[in-house]
Structure formats: structure tokens, C-alpha cells
N, C-alpha and C positions, 0 to 999 in steps of 0.2 A: 757444527755440533756445539751446543751450549754447555759451558762449564757450570753445572748446577751449583757446585759449592761456591764458586765465585759470585754467581747471581744471588744466592741466598745471603752471602756476606753483604753485597750491595743493597739488597732489600732491607736487611736488618739495620744497616747504617742509615738508610733513608727513613726507616720507621723511627729510629731513635732520634734523629735530627728533627723529624716532623713532630714527634711528641714533645720535645723541648720547645719547639716553636709554639705549639698549642698552649703549653703551660705559660709561656711568656705572654702570649697574646691574651689569654684568659685573665692574667694578672693585670695587664694594661687596661683591658676593658673594665675590670672591676675598679681600678684606680680612676679611670675617666668618669665612671658613673658616680663614684664617691666625690670627685672634684665638682661635678655638676650639681650634686645634691647640696654641697656646702657653699655654693656660690649662687647668689641671686642676681648676678649681673646678666645682661643681655649678650651672651656670647655669640648669638646669631648675627649680630651687627657690629662686631668688634673689628675695627679696621686694622688692628695690629697683627692679624694672622688668621690661621685656620681656626674654626670653631671646635669646641669640645665634641659637638654632635658629629662634625665631619671626621674628626680623628677617630671617634668611636665607630663610625660607619666603616672607615677604612680597616680598622682592626678587626671588626666583625666579618668583613669580607675575606680578609686574610685567614681568619680562623676557620671560616666555612671551607675555603679552598684547601686548607691544611687537613681538615677532617675528611674531605673528599680524597685527598692524596693517601690518607691511611687506608681508605676503602680500596683504592687502586692498588696499593701495595699488597693488601691481603688477597685481592683477586689475582695479582701476578704470582703470588706464592701458590695459589690454587692451580693456575695454569702450568706452573712448573711441576706440580705434583701430577697433573693430568697429562703431561707431555705435550701441551700445546703452547708452551711458552716460546716466545720469539717468532711467532707466526702472526702476521697481520690479521686482525679480526675483521678487516674490511675486504681485503683482496686475496688473502691466503698466502701471500708471498712472505719470505723470511724478512724479519726486521733486522737491519744491519747491526752487527755487534757494537759498532761505535755508538749508535743511538741507544742501545740497551745499556751500555757502559755509563752513559750520561743520565739516562732516564730508564732505569731498570723495570719500571712498571708500565712502560709504553705499550699501548694497545695496537698501534698502527705503524706501518712503515713510513719512511719520510715522505714518499709520494702521496700517500693517503692522508697524512697529517697536514699537508700543504693546502 
């Protein structure tokens, strides 16, 4: 049996952490865009390290993944309300509590996630 209060607490914590990450990434992307505007050098061929375009691409990917995580968290809350939380959406077996403790928005059991 799932402790719905504990799960809601975990989901709120994940949501809060994810929103902080989104804010930070959004700021980083804005800073990288501003740095690129103010710099007329060819950062694409800079032998000193990663390019601004590469860093921005990484930040945008992390931002997209974080936004997807927010959607997954909201869907997990809905499954909790519907009484389907903790049931693998693929095979219908229970998702182990230890998996839900680590990833409370998990859709699948460990076997199906592999």
C-alpha cells in the first residue's frame, strides 16, 4: 500500500527542485545568449574549450528534460488521485517502493524500465 502523504511530499520536493533548476537553466541560457551577442569571435573554432553554442545546447537540453519532469510529476499526482499510482503502466505490476522513493514519478517497474 502506498503512503499517499509521503508520496505527495516526495512529489512536491521533486517539483520544487525541478522549478529551481529550470530557473537556473533559463538564466544560464539567457547569459550565454548575451555573451554570444557581445562577442564577435569565432567560438566555434576556439581550441580552448567548449563553444558557447555547445554550452547553450546542453543547457537547453537539460531545460527541456526538466520541463518534461514537471509534466511527469503532475501526471504522477493525477495517478495518485486516480488510485493507479505505483502500478507499472507497461505491465500492470506494482512498482517497487524503493524505486518510487528515488523517482516518485516513475511510470514503470524496474524490469520494464530496463
